[in-house]
N, C-alpha and C positions, 0 to 999 in steps of 0.2 A: 552797473558795469560788471563784466565777468571777471572772475579771478580764480586761480588754481589754489586750493587750500587743503589743509589736513585738520583732523581732530587730534591735537597733540596727545601723544602717549598711546594712540590706537594705531596698530600696524596696518599698512595698506589702506589708509583712509583718504587718500588723495581724491578730490572731487572738484567739481565746478561750482563755485559759490557766486552769489550776487552781493554787490556792495554799492552804496550810493557813490556817484561820481564826486570826487573831491572838488572843493572850491577854493579860490584864492583867499577868501576870507577865513579859511581854516587856520591860516598862519596870521597872527596878530601884527598890527603896525604897518599894514600894507607891504609886508615882506614875503608874501606868498609867491611861489613859482609853480605853475601848472606844467607838468611834463607828460607827454604821451610816450608810453613804452614802445620801443621798436624791437628790441631783442632782450632776452634774459637767459643767461647760461645756468646750467645746473651742474652739481658736483657731488662729491661724496657726502657732504653735509646734508644736502637735500635728500639723498638716498637714505641716510640714517634717520632723518626726521620722518620720512615716509614709513620707515620701519618701526616707528614709535619709540626710538631710543632716547630722544630728547626733543626739546622745543616747547615753548609755552605760548598760549594765545594772549593777545592784549586783554587788559582788564575789561570785563563786561562782554567779552566775545567768546563764543564756544569754539571757534576755529582760528587757525593761523594761516594767512596768505603766505605762501613760501616764495623762494627765489630771492637771491641777494646779488647775483652777478648781472647788474642792470645796465641798460643803455637806452637813451631816449632822446627826444627833441622837445625843446621848450615851445609850449603853445601860447602861454600868456604869463605876464608878470604883474605883481602888485605895483601900486603907485610909487613906492619907496625902494624899488629894486633897480639898481644901476649896474650891477655886475653882469647881468644876463639880459637877453632879449629874445623875443619869439624867433624861432628858426635855429637857434643854437643847439648843437648836439651836446649832450651832457651825460655824466655818470654821477650817481648819488653814492656817498659813502654809506657804510652799513651800521656802524656803531652810533648810538645816541647817548647823550650825557645822563649820568646819574648824579650822585651827590658828593662823591669824593673830591679831594683837592685836585686830583689829576683830571677829573671830568670838568671841573670849573675852569681849568686853564686850557681846555681844548684837546687834551690827550685822552680821549674816551677809551681808547684801546688799552690804556694802562690803568684802568680803574681798579681800586681796591675794594669796591662794593661787592658784597656777596651776590646781589641781584644786578644783572647788567641788561642792556637793551640793544638788540640787534635786529635790524629789519629783515624779516623773513626767517628768523631763527629763534628769537627769544623776546616775547612781550611787545613786539612791534610787527605790523603787517609788512610783508615783503613786496616784491616787484613783479610777480607773475600775474599781472593784471593789466588793465588798459591805461590807467592814469595814476599819477601820484602828485601830491602837493607837498612842498617842503620849503624850508628857509634856504636862501642861497649859501648860507654858511656850510651846508652839507652837500652842495652841488658843485661839481667840477666840470669846467668846459672842456670839450674835446674838439680839436680842429677838424674842419670838414674833410680834410685829406685822410683822416683816420676813421671815418665813419664805418668803413667795412670791417674794421677790427676793434671798434670801440667797446664791444661787449667783453673784451679781454682785459680791460683796465682793472676791474675789481680783482680778479685772480692774480694779476701781475702785481698789484699793490701789496700782496702778502709777502713774497720774497723781497720786494723793495724795502719793506720795513726791516726784515731780518738782516739784510746786508747793510743797510744804513746804520742799524744798531751796532753791527760789528765794527764799523769804522768809528762810530761815536765812542764806543767803549775803549777802543785802542788809541784815542787821543791821549790817554794816560801815558803812552810811551813817547809822546812828543814827536817822534818820527816813526811812522809805521807804513811800510811800503810792501804790501802783500804782492807776491808774484805768482804763486801757485795755489789753486783751489780745487776742491773736490765737491761734487754734488752727488748726493746719495739719493737715488730715485730718478727715473726718467719720465714720470708722468707730467701733467700740466705744470705743476709748481716746480718740479725739477728742471723742465725745459726753460721756464722763465728765469730761474736762478742761474742757469747756464748762460742765458742770453745777457742778463744784467752784468755778470762778471766778465764775459767776453767783451762787452761794450766798454768795460773799464780796463781792458788790455791784459787781463789775467790769463795765464795758462790754465785751462780748466779740463779736468778729467771727470766725466759724468759716468756714474756706475749704476747699472740697472740689472734686472734679473734676466730679461729676454735676450738671447743671442742675436746679434745683428746678422744680416740687414733687416730692418723694418722701419716704418715711418719715423718713429721717435729717434732711432739712432741716426737716420738720415738727416733729420732736423738738427740734431746736435752737431754732427760733422759739418753741416752747412754753415754753422756759426764759427767754424775753425776750432771747435773743441774736440776732445778725445772721448770716444764711447767705449766702455768695457762692460762685459757681462760678468757678474759674479760667478756664473757657472763655469767660466773659463779662467778668470783672474780674481782670486779673493782680494778683499780690501787691503789686507796687509801687504800682499805682493804689489798691488797697485801703488801703495804709498812708497814702497821701496824703489819701484821703478820710476815713478813720476812725481814723488814728493820731494822734500817734506811740504805738507799742505799748510798754508797760512790761514786759510779759511776752509772749513767743511760745513756745507749746508745740507742738513739731513731732512729728507722728505719722503721716506720710504713707507712709513706706517708700520715698520717692523722694529720694535723697541730694542731687541738684543743687539742690533747693529750699532746703536748709540755707544755702547761700551767699547766696541771694537774701534769706532771712530775716535773716542777719547784716547785710546791707546796709541793711535797713529798720528794724532794731531801734532803739527810741528811746534817748536818753541815760539812763544809769543803769539800762538795761534788762537783762533776763535772758532768754536763749534756752535753752530746755530741749529737749534732743535725746532722744527716746524710741524712734526707729525702729532696729530691728536690720536692717541692710542687708548683702547679700552681693554678689558679683560684682566687676567691675573698671570700673565706669562712670567716665568722665572728663568734666570740664566746664571751660571757660575762665571765669575769674572776674576781676572788677576788684580784684585783690589789694591794691594800694596804697590804694584808697578804703576797702575794708573794714577794713584794718589801722588806718588813720588814724582811722576812725570809732570803732573799739573803744578806741583809746588815748585820744583826746580826749573821748570820751563815757563813759568809765568803764563800758563794757559788759562783760557776762559771758556766757559760753557754757558749759553744763554738761551732761554726759551722765548719764543715769539708767537704772537697770535694777532690776526686781523691787522688793521691799519687805520690811520687817520688821514686827514686831508693832505698832509705833507706827502704821504706815501702814494696816494692816488695821483697827485700832481707829478711825482717822480715817475709813475707808471706811464703817464701820458708822454712825458719827455722821452723816456726810453723807447716807447713804441714808435715815436717819430724818428729817433736816431736809428732804430733797427730798420725802419722803412727806407731810410737813406742808404744804410750800409749793406743790408741784406734784403733787397726788394722782394716782397711777396712772402717772406718767411712767416710772419705772424698769421697771415690768412690761411696758411696750410694747417694751422692748428684747429680751424673750425671744421671739424670732420663730420659732424652729425646734426644737421638742421632738422627741426620739426616745425611745421607751420600751423598756427592757429591755437588759441587757448582751448578750444573744444577738443583738441587732440592731446589732452593731458595724460591719458592712459598710455598713448604711444610714447610720449616724452619720458615717462617714468620707466616704461619697458626698455626704451633705448638706453637710458642711463644705467639700468640694471644689467642688461644682457649684451649690449653691443660690444663685440670684440674689436679691438684696435681703436676705440674711441679716445680722442684726446679732449675735445670739447663738444659736448652735447648742448644745444641751445635751442630756444624757442623763438621763432619769428612771430612777433605779436602784430606788428604793422610794418608796412613798407615805409621808407623815408619819405616818399612822395605823399603818403597819406597823412603824415603829421602836419597839422595846421589846416587841413582841408575839411575837417569835420566828418570824415568818412568813418 
């Protein structure tokens, strides 16, 4: 079967590879689930892997099949699978267990191992291919009514985890009722963070770089949130006008803004850091003021990466809730489709150069093709 792959560490090495079609017997104990991929989204992680910045191939293989934002349909199940059946729409989680205590209890995203396993990213093949087989432990069912937006479950799981972690941390306060939130960054993750907190009834101010109006600001305002451009309103001014912020979710990729967010976070507030930043950028900060504010204000800052099954299930629930409350909203994020694995070069070019893209994704097969053997 065909797959889109890279040679890890080699820039611009994306190519079409051939793999044997997986079999149910690849998973022991009759627990295999064979899934045909329908769609797979690509994001900044895939762009950086294509640039050779990181990524590792599975042991014994020279290439890594990329793609982690998957969506597919079950074609067959093993004799001992009761959770799923052929025809079900599904999304697979991305992390796989290592050897730490956290891996052993199912929280693979919290591993303390130096080596970790992520499909399409590190040491495990991804989903830019025709089929995969996995254990149902790693597969989450998606209702038929969400089939058109099911490819968004994986990216939505990322802010689901960060925001759930904020609430979990603040159980220490016994009573925590956040009212106001800020989202820093209006890309895909920022849009989803805005959606999650609006669904929870928070007053949300989302801050981006681009002045409105444009698609992202329109989507934010369609949720009943407030959009501000930092070119017009600096973060400190936004906090004065619309804060204090009980939650700040940072997803800009611009690390200096983290320290500004620390400074404006409200008392008993949580700052969630979701950006993965490289380089050696330096910035001067009011260290004493920030430190004092955190100590006297009982503030929290937490980093978050990836998600586990709990967060994928939360993403499915919130997509369903959004479909009921703001019909058609999620589908508007699917801005740049590319069709066919053979068009891998167009997929990468679109990801790299398309202006105004929110979600670039590959159509691998149509829903009607799944189960037909086409």
